N, C-alpha and C positions, 0 to 999 in steps of 0.2 A: 741506498738499498730500497727497493720498492716494497710496499706492504704486501705481504702474502698471508692468506689464511690457510693454516695447515689442512691438508686433505685427509681428515680422519673424523671418526665419530667421537664427539665429546661425551664424556661420562660424568659431567657436572663435577669435575675436580674443583676444589676450592681455588678461586682465582683472586689475584691482587694486581692492581695497576700502580706503578710508580711514576709520578709526574716528574719528568726530567728535562723538559723542553725550555726552561727559563734561561734568560740571558745572564742573570746574575750581575745586574748593573752596579749594585752597591759594593760588589767585591772586585770591581775593576781596579787595577789592570790585571789582576790574577786570572780573571775569567776571559780576558782577551785571547788567551792562547790555550786555556784549559777549560773544558766544560765544568760548570759548577758542581755537578754530581761527582766528578772525579777529584775534587779538592781533597787532600788528605786530612784525616782526623785520627789521631792515635794509631798511625801506622797503616791505615787503609782508606780507600776512597769513601766519601760519605754514603754513596749509594750502596756500597757493599755491606755496610752495617744494616741497611734496610732489607736487602736480599737475604742475609743470613738470619735475621729475625723472623722474616716471613717463612722461610724454609723450615726453620726450627719449630714454628707453630703449625706446620703441616699444610701450608699452601703449596699446591702441586703445580701451579702454572702462574707465570708472571708476565705482564705486559709492561713495556717501557716505551714512553714516547720521547721523541727527540726532534730538535729544530736547530738551535744554535750549537755549532761544533758537534753535530750528531755523529760524524764519522769516527772520531777517536773514542767516543762513548761506546758505540757499537763494536768497535774493534776490541775494546777492553772486555766488555761483558759477553760478546759473541752471542751464542744461543743458549747460554746458561749451563753449559756442560760442567763447569767446575763446581757448581752447586747441585747438580743432579736434577734440575727442573727445566722444563721447556720455557724458554724466554723468547717472547715475540716482540717485534719492533713495529711501532706505529710512527711513521715520519710525518712531519708537518713543515710546510714551507709556504708562508711564514708560520710562526707559532700561533696557535689558535686559542690561547688562554687556558686556564685550569679546567673549566668545564668543557670548552670546545675540544680540548685534547682528549678528554674521556669519550665524548661523543664520536670523535674520529676513530677511536680504538674499539668501538662497540662490536665490530665484526669479530674481534678476538675475544671479547668478553661475553661468552656465550651463556654463562651462568646467570640466572635471574637475580642473584645477589652476589656482590663482590666488594672487595676492600679497595680503597684508594688512599694512597699515602704520598707524601712529598719526598723527593730524593734528598732534600737539603735539611732534614731534621736529624738530630742526634739524640737518641733516647733508648732507655731500657724497657719501654712499655712492652708488656707481654702480649703479642699478637694472638696468642692462644685465646684470649678473652673474646676477640672479635671472631675467631674461628668458631668458637662455641655458639656465639650469637648467630653467626651465619647459618650454621646447621639448624638452629631453632627456627629461624625465619624461613628456611627452605621447608621445614616440616610443618609450618603453620602459615601457609600462604594466605589464609583467611584474615590474618592480622592486617594485611594491606587494605582489607575492606572495612576496617574499624572506622570509627567516626571521631576525629578525622584519621585517615590512614597514615601510618608511619612509613615514610619512604627513605629515611636516612637516620643513621645513628653516629653521633660525633663523640670523639674523645676530647675533653676539655682540660686545660692546664691552668692551674691557679698559680701564677708566677708574676712577681712584681715587674719584671723586665718587659712584659708584653701587654698589649691592649686588653681591655675588658670587653670581649666580644659578646658573650652570652652568659646566661644563668640557666639553672634547672629548676622546674617547679616540683611540687610534691609528687607528681605522677611520673617524674623523669623525663618530661618534655622540655626541650630547649626553648628558652624565652629570651627576650631582649634583656640586656644586663640590668639587674636590680638586686640589691643586697650582695650576696656572695656571687661573684662573677669571675670569669676567666677567659682565656683566649682559646680559639679553636686550634687544636694541636696538629692540624693537617693530617689527621688520621681519621678515617671514617668508613662506615659500612653503608652501602647504598643498594637500593633496589634499582634494577635496570630502568624501571618506569620513571625514576626521578629524572633521567636524562632524555627520555624519548621525545619530549616535546621539542627538543632542539634539532636542528638540521646539521648533518655532517658538513664540514667545511666552514661552519659559522664560528666566529670568534665570540667566546662567552666566558664570563668569570664565575667561578664556583661560589665565591663569597656572595655575589648578588643573588644567585639561585638559592643559596642556603637561607639568606635573610628573608626572601620571599616565602620559602617553605616554613620557616620559623613563624612568620606572621600568621600562617594557616595552621599552626600546631601540628605539622607533619614531620617533625624531627625530634628524636629522642637523644639522650646523651648520657655520659658518665664522666665522673671526675677521675683523674689519675694522679697519683703521688709519685709516679716514676720520674726520675731525672729526665729533663727534656730541654733541648736548646734548638732554636730556629737559627741555623747558620746562614744568616742573611747579610751580616755586616762583618767587617774585619774584627770588631770587638767580640762579636759572638763566636766567630771562628777561633779566636784566641782563647775564649772562655771554654769552648769545647775541648781544645787541645790541652789546656792547663789545669783542668779539673777532672782528672781521670778516675779518682777514687770512687766518686758517686756512680760511675758507669762500669765498675768492675764486675758486678754481678747482675744477672737478669732475674727479676722476681718471677716466681711461678704464679699462674692464675689462681 
């Protein structure tokens, strides 16, 4: 399916992008026939948990990228009718990486501020928190001109199973790991200008871009205590499936 930009006037509806183009190498052979975002967790595909959480938080438009086994993923999600939101597809061949995929989808992401999440996390994080911050960033574009400007906001997870990627300083800016540290939860709010230095069609890694921006103090963050699992291995997939109680309720912001 070719990328198409809807022929309509955008009213700056809250937008989110779900990264779903990965191969899922560590979950082979399951991902040889099934795209990783469609792997089932607690009765529904991984990506469906993300869509439901975003819609519940008031995100009115969703963009999904696809590369490996994109056809069955598109067939399942269609255009978002079952969730009552427009869902747009950004195809990549080959996959362009986590940052390259966002840049490829920028024609759909018309809002100057938008959320980016991974399809393969399982969490009860309240996306309403990012929706509130998104509205605040929209209303205060001058914050981008602060010194240094904040171009991204990350949700950090303090969980022993995962690497210590970043810390937060007293001003809420993300720093290199020191003292209390945690992993990037693959949930973030981004200004469009964070990605515009890259070219469409260029393979680029979001982690590398974030580390560079962190070194310039251009990234803020927050800690979350919400249950969170990165379903990247068979062990983590089983953990998500076997520990349902911690995911039974979604906290309010």
